[in-house]
HTML snippet that shows the backbone in 3Dmol.js (N, CA, C, O; Angstrom):
<script src="https://3Dmol.org/build/3Dmol-min.js"></script>
<div id="view" style="width:600px;height:400px;position:relative"></div>
<script>
const pdb = `
ATOM      1  N   MET A   1     -86.002  64.389  87.273  1.00  0.00           N
ATOM      2  CA  MET A   1     -85.554  65.738  87.054  1.00  0.00           C
ATOM      3  C   MET A   1     -86.665  66.779  87.396  1.00  0.00           C
ATOM      4  O   MET A   1     -86.375  67.869  87.889  1.00  0.00           O
ATOM      5  N   SER A   2     -87.905  66.417  87.127  1.00  0.00           N
ATOM      6  CA  SER A   2     -89.035  67.332  87.429  1.00  0.00           C
ATOM      7  C   SER A   2     -89.139  67.554  88.904  1.00  0.00           C
ATOM      8  O   SER A   2     -89.486  68.658  89.323  1.00  0.00           O
ATOM      9  N   LYS A   3     -88.851  66.545  89.735  1.00  0.00           N
ATOM     10  CA  LYS A   3     -88.836  66.742  91.181  1.00  0.00           C
ATOM     11  C   LYS A   3     -87.853  67.764  91.661  1.00  0.00           C
ATOM     12  O   LYS A   3     -88.133  68.550  92.566  1.00  0.00           O
ATOM     13  N   VAL A   4     -86.688  67.743  91.040  1.00  0.00           N
ATOM     14  CA  VAL A   4     -85.665  68.721  91.416  1.00  0.00           C
ATOM     15  C   VAL A   4     -86.058  70.133  91.028  1.00  0.00           C
ATOM     16  O   VAL A   4     -85.815  71.072  91.786  1.00  0.00           O
ATOM     17  N   LYS A   5     -86.644  70.293  89.893  1.00  0.00           N
ATOM     18  CA  LYS A   5     -87.134  71.594  89.470  1.00  0.00           C
ATOM     19  C   LYS A   5     -88.266  72.078  90.334  1.00  0.00           C
ATOM     20  O   LYS A   5     -88.327  73.270  90.632  1.00  0.00           O
ATOM     21  N   GLU A   6     -89.182  71.199  90.758  1.00  0.00           N
ATOM     22  CA  GLU A   6     -90.263  71.524  91.653  1.00  0.00           C
ATOM     23  C   GLU A   6     -89.723  71.951  93.015  1.00  0.00           C
ATOM     24  O   GLU A   6     -90.215  72.898  93.629  1.00  0.00           O
ATOM     25  N   TYR A   7     -88.684  71.217  93.479  1.00  0.00           N
ATOM     26  CA  TYR A   7     -88.091  71.530  94.736  1.00  0.00           C
ATOM     27  C   TYR A   7     -87.497  72.935  94.723  1.00  0.00           C
ATOM     28  O   TYR A   7     -87.692  73.707  95.663  1.00  0.00           O
ATOM     29  N   ILE A   8     -86.761  73.269  93.636  1.00  0.00           N
ATOM     30  CA  ILE A   8     -86.132  74.573  93.545  1.00  0.00           C
ATOM     31  C   ILE A   8     -87.144  75.688  93.458  1.00  0.00           C
ATOM     32  O   ILE A   8     -86.969  76.742  94.069  1.00  0.00           O
ATOM     33  N   ASN A   9     -88.254  75.453  92.665  1.00  0.00           N
ATOM     34  CA  ASN A   9     -89.302  76.446  92.624  1.00  0.00           C
ATOM     35  C   ASN A   9     -90.014  76.644  93.963  1.00  0.00           C
ATOM     36  O   ASN A   9     -90.353  77.778  94.304  1.00  0.00           O
ATOM     37  N   GLU A  10     -90.246  75.603  94.713  1.00  0.00           N
ATOM     38  CA  GLU A  10     -90.863  75.782  96.048  1.00  0.00           C
ATOM     39  C   GLU A  10     -89.900  76.447  97.008  1.00  0.00           C
ATOM     40  O   GLU A  10     -90.343  77.207  97.870  1.00  0.00           O
ATOM     41  N   THR A  11     -88.648  76.206  96.905  1.00  0.00           N
ATOM     42  CA  THR A  11     -87.659  76.852  97.749  1.00  0.00           C
ATOM     43  C   THR A  11     -87.607  78.346  97.483  1.00  0.00           C
ATOM     44  O   THR A  11     -87.567  79.148  98.416  1.00  0.00           O
ATOM     45  N   VAL A  12     -87.609  78.709  96.244  1.00  0.00           N
ATOM     46  CA  VAL A  12     -87.578  80.156  95.820  1.00  0.00           C
ATOM     47  C   VAL A  12     -88.858  80.803  96.314  1.00  0.00           C
ATOM     48  O   VAL A  12     -88.789  81.909  96.850  1.00  0.00           O
ATOM     49  N   THR A  13     -90.002  80.195  96.171  1.00  0.00           N
ATOM     50  CA  THR A  13     -91.251  80.735  96.614  1.00  0.00           C
ATOM     51  C   THR A  13     -91.259  80.897  98.138  1.00  0.00           C
ATOM     52  O   THR A  13     -91.707  81.919  98.659  1.00  0.00           O
ATOM     53  N   GLU A  14     -90.776  79.913  98.820  1.00  0.00           N
ATOM     54  CA  GLU A  14     -90.657  80.015 100.291  1.00  0.00           C
ATOM     55  C   GLU A  14     -89.802  81.181 100.733  1.00  0.00           C
ATOM     56  O   GLU A  14     -90.189  81.956 101.607  1.00  0.00           O
ATOM     57  N   MET A  15     -88.649  81.299 100.131  1.00  0.00           N
ATOM     58  CA  MET A  15     -87.726  82.289 100.562  1.00  0.00           C
ATOM     59  C   MET A  15     -88.144  83.714 100.220  1.00  0.00           C
ATOM     60  O   MET A  15     -87.785  84.646 100.940  1.00  0.00           O
ATOM     61  N   VAL A  16     -88.895  83.902  99.138  1.00  0.00           N
ATOM     62  CA  VAL A  16     -89.266  85.202  98.681  1.00  0.00           C
ATOM     63  C   VAL A  16     -90.573  85.668  99.326  1.00  0.00           C
ATOM     64  O   VAL A  16     -90.693  86.829  99.717  1.00  0.00           O
ATOM     65  N   HIS A  17     -91.560  84.759  99.439  1.00  0.00           N
ATOM     66  CA  HIS A  17     -92.920  85.144  99.919  1.00  0.00           C
ATOM     67  C   HIS A  17     -93.229  84.797 101.347  1.00  0.00           C
ATOM     68  O   HIS A  17     -94.044  85.489 101.958  1.00  0.00           O
ATOM     69  N   ARG A  18     -92.639  83.776 101.921  1.00  0.00           N
ATOM     70  CA  ARG A  18     -93.115  83.337 103.198  1.00  0.00           C
ATOM     71  C   ARG A  18     -92.117  83.623 104.349  1.00  0.00           C
ATOM     72  O   ARG A  18     -92.522  83.622 105.512  1.00  0.00           O
ATOM     73  N   VAL A  19     -90.874  83.859 104.059  1.00  0.00           N
ATOM     74  CA  VAL A  19     -89.906  84.108 105.100  1.00  0.00           C
ATOM     75  C   VAL A  19     -89.960  85.553 105.502  1.00  0.00           C
ATOM     76  O   VAL A  19     -90.040  86.446 104.658  1.00  0.00           O
ATOM     77  N   THR A  20     -89.914  85.785 106.811  1.00  0.00           N
ATOM     78  CA  THR A  20     -89.899  87.144 107.317  1.00  0.00           C
ATOM     79  C   THR A  20     -88.453  87.523 107.536  1.00  0.00           C
ATOM     80  O   THR A  20     -87.797  86.946 108.403  1.00  0.00           O
ATOM     81  N   TRP A  21     -87.953  88.440 106.807  1.00  0.00           N
ATOM     82  CA  TRP A  21     -86.537  88.879 106.936  1.00  0.00           C
ATOM     83  C   TRP A  21     -86.476  90.005 107.925  1.00  0.00           C
ATOM     84  O   TRP A  21     -87.384  90.833 107.996  1.00  0.00           O
ATOM     85  N   PRO A  22     -85.381  90.042 108.707  1.00  0.00           N
ATOM     86  CA  PRO A  22     -85.255  91.189 109.680  1.00  0.00           C
ATOM     87  C   PRO A  22     -85.017  92.484 108.986  1.00  0.00           C
ATOM     88  O   PRO A  22     -84.476  92.524 107.881  1.00  0.00           O
ATOM     89  N   THR A  23     -85.422  93.558 109.635  1.00  0.00           N
ATOM     90  CA  THR A  23     -85.148  94.857 109.142  1.00  0.00           C
ATOM     91  C   THR A  23     -83.679  95.175 109.365  1.00  0.00           C
ATOM     92  O   THR A  23     -82.977  94.465 110.085  1.00  0.00           O
ATOM     93  N   TRP A  24     -83.212  96.285 108.721  1.00  0.00           N
ATOM     94  CA  TRP A  24     -81.811  96.682 108.879  1.00  0.00           C
ATOM     95  C   TRP A  24     -81.537  97.069 110.328  1.00  0.00           C
ATOM     96  O   TRP A  24     -80.456  96.782 110.843  1.00  0.00           O
ATOM     97  N   LYS A  25     -82.499  97.720 111.001  1.00  0.00           N
ATOM     98  CA  LYS A  25     -82.308  98.092 112.412  1.00  0.00           C
ATOM     99  C   LYS A  25     -82.208  96.871 113.313  1.00  0.00           C
ATOM    100  O   LYS A  25     -81.357  96.830 114.202  1.00  0.00           O
ATOM    101  N   GLU A  26     -83.083  95.851 113.093  1.00  0.00           N
ATOM    102  CA  GLU A  26     -83.072  94.642 113.881  1.00  0.00           C
ATOM    103  C   GLU A  26     -81.729  93.908 113.657  1.00  0.00           C
ATOM    104  O   GLU A  26     -81.117  93.391 114.592  1.00  0.00           O
ATOM    105  N   LEU A  27     -81.313  93.886 112.416  1.00  0.00           N
ATOM    106  CA  LEU A  27     -80.052  93.227 112.101  1.00  0.00           C
ATOM    107  C   LEU A  27     -78.856  93.888 112.752  1.00  0.00           C
ATOM    108  O   LEU A  27     -77.935  93.188 113.174  1.00  0.00           O
ATOM    109  N   GLN A  28     -78.831  95.243 112.855  1.00  0.00           N
ATOM    110  CA  GLN A  28     -77.723  95.925 113.477  1.00  0.00           C
ATOM    111  C   GLN A  28     -77.805  95.656 115.001  1.00  0.00           C
ATOM    112  O   GLN A  28     -76.785  95.353 115.620  1.00  0.00           O
ATOM    113  N   SER A  29     -78.985  95.760 115.598  1.00  0.00           N
ATOM    114  CA  SER A  29     -79.045  95.534 117.047  1.00  0.00           C
ATOM    115  C   SER A  29     -78.630  94.107 117.468  1.00  0.00           C
ATOM    116  O   SER A  29     -77.926  93.921 118.460  1.00  0.00           O
ATOM    117  N   ASN A  30     -79.086  93.108 116.689  1.00  0.00           N
ATOM    118  CA  ASN A  30     -78.709  91.783 116.961  1.00  0.00           C
ATOM    119  C   ASN A  30     -77.220  91.527 116.776  1.00  0.00           C
ATOM    120  O   ASN A  30     -76.632  90.761 117.540  1.00  0.00           O
ATOM    121  N   THR A  31     -76.603  92.143 115.789  1.00  0.00           N
ATOM    122  CA  THR A  31     -75.216  92.028 115.566  1.00  0.00           C
ATOM    123  C   THR A  31     -74.405  92.597 116.725  1.00  0.00           C
ATOM    124  O   THR A  31     -73.406  92.011 117.143  1.00  0.00           O
ATOM    125  N   ILE A  32     -74.835  93.724 117.229  1.00  0.00           N
ATOM    126  CA  ILE A  32     -74.186  94.360 118.361  1.00  0.00           C
ATOM    127  C   ILE A  32     -74.281  93.438 119.627  1.00  0.00           C
ATOM    128  O   ILE A  32     -73.324  93.319 120.393  1.00  0.00           O
ATOM    129  N   ILE A  33     -75.434  92.814 119.808  1.00  0.00           N
ATOM    130  CA  ILE A  33     -75.583  91.893 120.916  1.00  0.00           C
ATOM    131  C   ILE A  33     -74.595  90.697 120.834  1.00  0.00           C
ATOM    132  O   ILE A  33     -73.983  90.280 121.817  1.00  0.00           O
ATOM    133  N   VAL A  34     -74.489  90.186 119.607  1.00  0.00           N
ATOM    134  CA  VAL A  34     -73.629  89.015 119.396  1.00  0.00           C
ATOM    135  C   VAL A  34     -72.130  89.423 119.586  1.00  0.00           C
ATOM    136  O   VAL A  34     -71.353  88.650 120.147  1.00  0.00           O
ATOM    137  N   VAL A  35     -71.743  90.596 119.133  1.00  0.00           N
ATOM    138  CA  VAL A  35     -70.350  91.065 119.259  1.00  0.00           C
ATOM    139  C   VAL A  35     -70.024  91.275 120.762  1.00  0.00           C
ATOM    140  O   VAL A  35     -68.957  90.863 121.218  1.00  0.00           O
ATOM    141  N   ILE A  36     -70.900  91.888 121.499  1.00  0.00           N
ATOM    142  CA  ILE A  36     -70.694  92.107 122.888  1.00  0.00           C
ATOM    143  C   ILE A  36     -70.606  90.822 123.686  1.00  0.00           C
ATOM    144  O   ILE A  36     -69.740  90.668 124.547  1.00  0.00           O
ATOM    145  N   ALA A  37     -71.519  89.893 123.388  1.00  0.00           N
ATOM    146  CA  ALA A  37     -71.489  88.566 124.057  1.00  0.00           C
ATOM    147  C   ALA A  37     -70.218  87.830 123.728  1.00  0.00           C
ATOM    148  O   ALA A  37     -69.661  87.167 124.602  1.00  0.00           O
ATOM    149  N   SER A  38     -69.735  87.916 122.507  1.00  0.00           N
ATOM    150  CA  SER A  38     -68.503  87.264 122.069  1.00  0.00           C
ATOM    151  C   SER A  38     -67.302  87.812 122.856  1.00  0.00           C
ATOM    152  O   SER A  38     -66.442  87.054 123.304  1.00  0.00           O
ATOM    153  N   VAL A  39     -67.264  89.135 123.014  1.00  0.00           N
ATOM    154  CA  VAL A  39     -66.154  89.783 123.669  1.00  0.00           C
ATOM    155  C   VAL A  39     -66.154  89.374 125.170  1.00  0.00           C
ATOM    156  O   VAL A  39     -65.123  88.991 125.723  1.00  0.00           O
ATOM    157  N   ILE A  40     -67.349  89.470 125.806  1.00  0.00           N
ATOM    158  CA  ILE A  40     -67.444  89.035 127.211  1.00  0.00           C
ATOM    159  C   ILE A  40     -67.024  87.602 127.434  1.00  0.00           C
ATOM    160  O   ILE A  40     -66.274  87.323 128.369  1.00  0.00           O
ATOM    161  N   ILE A  41     -67.494  86.668 126.590  1.00  0.00           N
ATOM    162  CA  ILE A  41     -67.159  85.267 126.769  1.00  0.00           C
ATOM    163  C   ILE A  41     -65.636  85.053 126.507  1.00  0.00           C
ATOM    164  O   ILE A  41     -65.005  84.244 127.188  1.00  0.00           O
ATOM    165  N   SER A  42     -65.070  85.757 125.550  1.00  0.00           N
ATOM    166  CA  SER A  42     -63.623  85.614 125.328  1.00  0.00           C
ATOM    167  C   SER A  42     -62.832  86.162 126.438  1.00  0.00           C
ATOM    168  O   SER A  42     -61.782  85.600 126.752  1.00  0.00           O
ATOM    169  N   LEU A  43     -63.263  87.267 127.093  1.00  0.00           N
ATOM    170  CA  LEU A  43     -62.625  87.799 128.240  1.00  0.00           C
ATOM    171  C   LEU A  43     -62.692  86.872 129.455  1.00  0.00           C
ATOM    172  O   LEU A  43     -61.724  86.730 130.201  1.00  0.00           O
ATOM    173  N   ILE A  44     -63.821  86.266 129.629  1.00  0.00           N
ATOM    174  CA  ILE A  44     -64.022  85.279 130.735  1.00  0.00           C
ATOM    175  C   ILE A  44     -63.031  84.090 130.548  1.00  0.00           C
ATOM    176  O   ILE A  44     -62.387  83.651 131.501  1.00  0.00           O
ATOM    177  N   ILE A  45     -62.935  83.600 129.323  1.00  0.00           N
ATOM    178  CA  ILE A  45     -62.018  82.496 129.024  1.00  0.00           C
ATOM    179  C   ILE A  45     -60.577  82.908 129.240  1.00  0.00           C
ATOM    180  O   ILE A  45     -59.792  82.132 129.783  1.00  0.00           O
ATOM    181  N   PHE A  46     -60.207  84.130 128.820  1.00  0.00           N
ATOM    182  CA  PHE A  46     -58.859  84.577 129.025  1.00  0.00           C
ATOM    183  C   PHE A  46     -58.540  84.679 130.511  1.00  0.00           C
ATOM    184  O   PHE A  46     -57.478  84.234 130.947  1.00  0.00           O
ATOM    185  N   VAL A  47     -59.431  85.249 131.281  1.00  0.00           N
ATOM    186  CA  VAL A  47     -59.188  85.403 132.742  1.00  0.00           C
ATOM    187  C   VAL A  47     -59.064  84.016 133.431  1.00  0.00           C
ATOM    188  O   VAL A  47     -58.234  83.812 134.317  1.00  0.00           O
ATOM    189  N   MET A  48     -59.905  83.103 132.994  1.00  0.00           N
ATOM    190  CA  MET A  48     -59.782  81.685 133.522  1.00  0.00           C
ATOM    191  C   MET A  48     -58.452  81.077 133.182  1.00  0.00           C
ATOM    192  O   MET A  48     -57.786  80.496 134.038  1.00  0.00           O
ATOM    193  N   ASP A  49     -58.050  81.211 131.901  1.00  0.00           N
ATOM    194  CA  ASP A  49     -56.796  80.620 131.470  1.00  0.00           C
ATOM    195  C   ASP A  49     -55.577  81.274 132.221  1.00  0.00           C
ATOM    196  O   ASP A  49     -54.637  80.589 132.624  1.00  0.00           O
ATOM    197  N   PHE A  50     -55.642  82.598 132.382  1.00  0.00           N
ATOM    198  CA  PHE A  50     -54.611  83.308 133.063  1.00  0.00           C
ATOM    199  C   PHE A  50     -54.569  82.914 134.522  1.00  0.00           C
ATOM    200  O   PHE A  50     -53.509  82.629 135.081  1.00  0.00           O
ATOM    201  N   GLY A  51     -55.771  82.902 135.142  1.00  0.00           N
ATOM    202  CA  GLY A  51     -55.867  82.595 136.552  1.00  0.00           C
ATOM    203  C   GLY A  51     -55.367  81.223 136.957  1.00  0.00           C
ATOM    204  O   GLY A  51     -54.709  81.053 137.984  1.00  0.00           O
ATOM    205  N   PHE A  52     -55.704  80.230 136.107  1.00  0.00           N
ATOM    206  CA  PHE A  52     -55.331  78.889 136.416  1.00  0.00           C
ATOM    207  C   PHE A  52     -53.939  78.538 135.830  1.00  0.00           C
ATOM    208  O   PHE A  52     -53.439  77.432 136.034  1.00  0.00           O
ATOM    209  N   GLY A  53     -53.360  79.441 135.143  1.00  0.00           N
ATOM    210  CA  GLY A  53     -52.018  79.253 134.624  1.00  0.00           C
ATOM    211  C   GLY A  53     -51.855  78.200 133.595  1.00  0.00           C
ATOM    212  O   GLY A  53     -50.857  77.479 133.590  1.00  0.00           O
ATOM    213  N   ILE A  54     -52.825  78.088 132.705  1.00  0.00           N
ATOM    214  CA  ILE A  54     -52.736  77.088 131.660  1.00  0.00           C
ATOM    215  C   ILE A  54     -51.933  77.632 130.525  1.00  0.00           C
ATOM    216  O   ILE A  54     -52.490  78.187 129.578  1.00  0.00           O
ATOM    217  N   THR A  55     -50.634  77.489 130.596  1.00  0.00           N
ATOM    218  CA  THR A  55     -49.755  77.950 129.515  1.00  0.00           C
ATOM    219  C   THR A  55     -48.852  76.773 129.106  1.00  0.00           C
ATOM    220  O   THR A  55     -48.608  75.875 129.913  1.00  0.00           O
ATOM    221  N   GLY A  56     -48.378  76.773 127.916  1.00  0.00           N
ATOM    222  CA  GLY A  56     -47.458  75.801 127.460  1.00  0.00           C
ATOM    223  C   GLY A  56     -45.990  76.206 127.697  1.00  0.00           C
ATOM    224  O   GLY A  56     -45.080  75.431 127.403  1.00  0.00           O
ATOM    225  N   ASP A  57     -45.772  77.363 128.204  1.00  0.00           N
ATOM    226  CA  ASP A  57     -44.428  77.921 128.351  1.00  0.00           C
ATOM    227  C   ASP A  57     -43.890  77.524 129.784  1.00  0.00           C
ATOM    228  O   ASP A  57     -44.482  77.877 130.803  1.00  0.00           O
ATOM    229  N   LYS A  58     -42.756  76.783 129.801  1.00  0.00           N
ATOM    230  CA  LYS A  58     -42.177  76.399 131.125  1.00  0.00           C
ATOM    231  C   LYS A  58     -41.412  77.532 131.744  1.00  0.00           C
ATOM    232  O   LYS A  58     -41.199  77.486 132.955  1.00  0.00           O
ATOM    233  N   ASP A  59     -40.972  78.561 131.019  1.00  0.00           N
ATOM    234  CA  ASP A  59     -40.243  79.700 131.496  1.00  0.00           C
ATOM    235  C   ASP A  59     -41.151  80.817 131.956  1.00  0.00           C
ATOM    236  O   ASP A  59     -40.671  81.892 132.317  1.00  0.00           O
ATOM    237  N   SER A  60     -42.428  80.593 131.952  1.00  0.00           N
ATOM    238  CA  SER A  60     -43.387  81.645 132.313  1.00  0.00           C
ATOM    239  C   SER A  60     -43.244  81.989 133.779  1.00  0.00           C
ATOM    240  O   SER A  60     -43.033  81.112 134.617  1.00  0.00           O
ATOM    241  N   VAL A  61     -43.364  83.323 134.098  1.00  0.00           N
ATOM    242  CA  VAL A  61     -43.224  83.795 135.449  1.00  0.00           C
ATOM    243  C   VAL A  61     -44.497  83.425 136.259  1.00  0.00           C
ATOM    244  O   VAL A  61     -44.405  82.970 137.399  1.00  0.00           O
ATOM    245  N   TRP A  62     -45.660  83.627 135.652  1.00  0.00           N
ATOM    246  CA  TRP A  62     -46.901  83.335 136.335  1.00  0.00           C
ATOM    247  C   TRP A  62     -47.346  81.949 135.984  1.00  0.00           C
ATOM    248  O   TRP A  62     -47.652  81.634 134.834  1.00  0.00           O
ATOM    249  N   LYS A  63     -47.375  81.102 137.035  1.00  0.00           N
ATOM    250  CA  LYS A  63     -47.789  79.701 136.815  1.00  0.00           C
ATOM    251  C   LYS A  63     -49.287  79.527 137.190  1.00  0.00           C
ATOM    252  O   LYS A  63     -49.835  78.445 136.981  1.00  0.00           O
ATOM    253  N   GLY A  64     -49.927  80.517 137.712  1.00  0.00           N
ATOM    254  CA  GLY A  64     -51.343  80.439 138.037  1.00  0.00           C
ATOM    255  C   GLY A  64     -51.585  79.677 139.331  1.00  0.00           C
ATOM    256  O   GLY A  64     -50.660  79.213 139.998  1.00  0.00           O
ATOM    257  N   VAL A  65     -52.831  79.572 139.645  1.00  0.00           N
ATOM    258  CA  VAL A  65     -53.221  78.901 140.860  1.00  0.00           C
ATOM    259  C   VAL A  65     -52.762  77.421 140.887  1.00  0.00           C
ATOM    260  O   VAL A  65     -52.266  76.919 141.895  1.00  0.00           O
ATOM    261  N   LEU A  66     -52.948  76.765 139.754  1.00  0.00           N
ATOM    262  CA  LEU A  66     -52.509  75.351 139.730  1.00  0.00           C
ATOM    263  C   LEU A  66     -50.962  75.263 139.875  1.00  0.00           C
ATOM    264  O   LEU A  66     -50.434  74.376 140.545  1.00  0.00           O
ATOM    265  N   GLY A  67     -50.294  76.178 139.248  1.00  0.00           N
ATOM    266  CA  GLY A  67     -48.801  76.191 139.400  1.00  0.00           C
ATOM    267  C   GLY A  67     -48.374  76.428 140.796  1.00  0.00           C
ATOM    268  O   GLY A  67     -47.387  75.835 141.231  1.00  0.00           O
ATOM    269  N   MET A  68     -49.075  77.288 141.558  1.00  0.00           N
ATOM    270  CA  MET A  68     -48.737  77.449 142.969  1.00  0.00           C
ATOM    271  C   MET A  68     -49.013  76.228 143.784  1.00  0.00           C
ATOM    272  O   MET A  68     -48.246  75.869 144.677  1.00  0.00           O
ATOM    273  N   ILE A  69     -50.104  75.594 143.478  1.00  0.00           N
ATOM    274  CA  ILE A  69     -50.408  74.342 144.236  1.00  0.00           C
ATOM    275  C   ILE A  69     -49.414  73.262 143.973  1.00  0.00           C
ATOM    276  O   ILE A  69     -48.987  72.565 144.893  1.00  0.00           O
ATOM    277  N   TYR A  70     -49.026  73.105 142.689  1.00  0.00           N
ATOM    278  CA  TYR A  70     -48.022  72.071 142.288  1.00  0.00           C
ATOM    279  C   TYR A  70     -46.686  72.354 142.985  1.00  0.00           C
ATOM    280  O   TYR A  70     -45.966  71.434 143.374  1.00  0.00           O
ATOM    281  N   LYS A  71     -46.361  73.693 143.139  1.00  0.00           N
ATOM    282  CA  LYS A  71     -45.064  74.041 143.690  1.00  0.00           C
ATOM    283  C   LYS A  71     -45.056  73.704 145.185  1.00  0.00           C
ATOM    284  O   LYS A  71     -44.000  73.379 145.727  1.00  0.00           O
ATOM    285  N   MET A  72     -46.196  73.773 145.856  1.00  0.00           N
ATOM    286  CA  MET A  72     -46.213  73.446 147.308  1.00  0.00           C
ATOM    287  C   MET A  72     -45.993  71.963 147.547  1.00  0.00           C
ATOM    288  O   MET A  72     -45.520  71.604 148.626  1.00  0.00           O
ATOM    289  N   PHE A  73     -46.306  71.085 146.613  1.00  0.00           N
ATOM    290  CA  PHE A  73     -46.134  69.641 146.832  1.00  0.00           C
ATOM    291  C   PHE A  73     -44.939  69.129 146.183  1.00  0.00           C
ATOM    292  O   PHE A  73     -44.652  67.935 146.272  1.00  0.00           O
TER     293      PHE A  73
END
`;
const viewer = $3Dmol.createViewer("view");
viewer.addModel(pdb, "pdb");
viewer.setStyle({}, {cartoon: {color: "spectrum"}});
viewer.zoomTo();
viewer.render();
</script>
């Protein structure tokens, strides 16, 4: 039990005294970067899905590039 208590005390000391926490300004700028990157990546995935026509709907008008290739054969 003493080892558990020692571990918790060392963890608290590490988190309070030795960890460098970001400032509010750094946190805001990094959050904005992550949000913008997430939106760009999701748009790229959407465009790829739409372009290649990966849909589960058989009645869909747009079949995508793969749908056009399958239709030719």
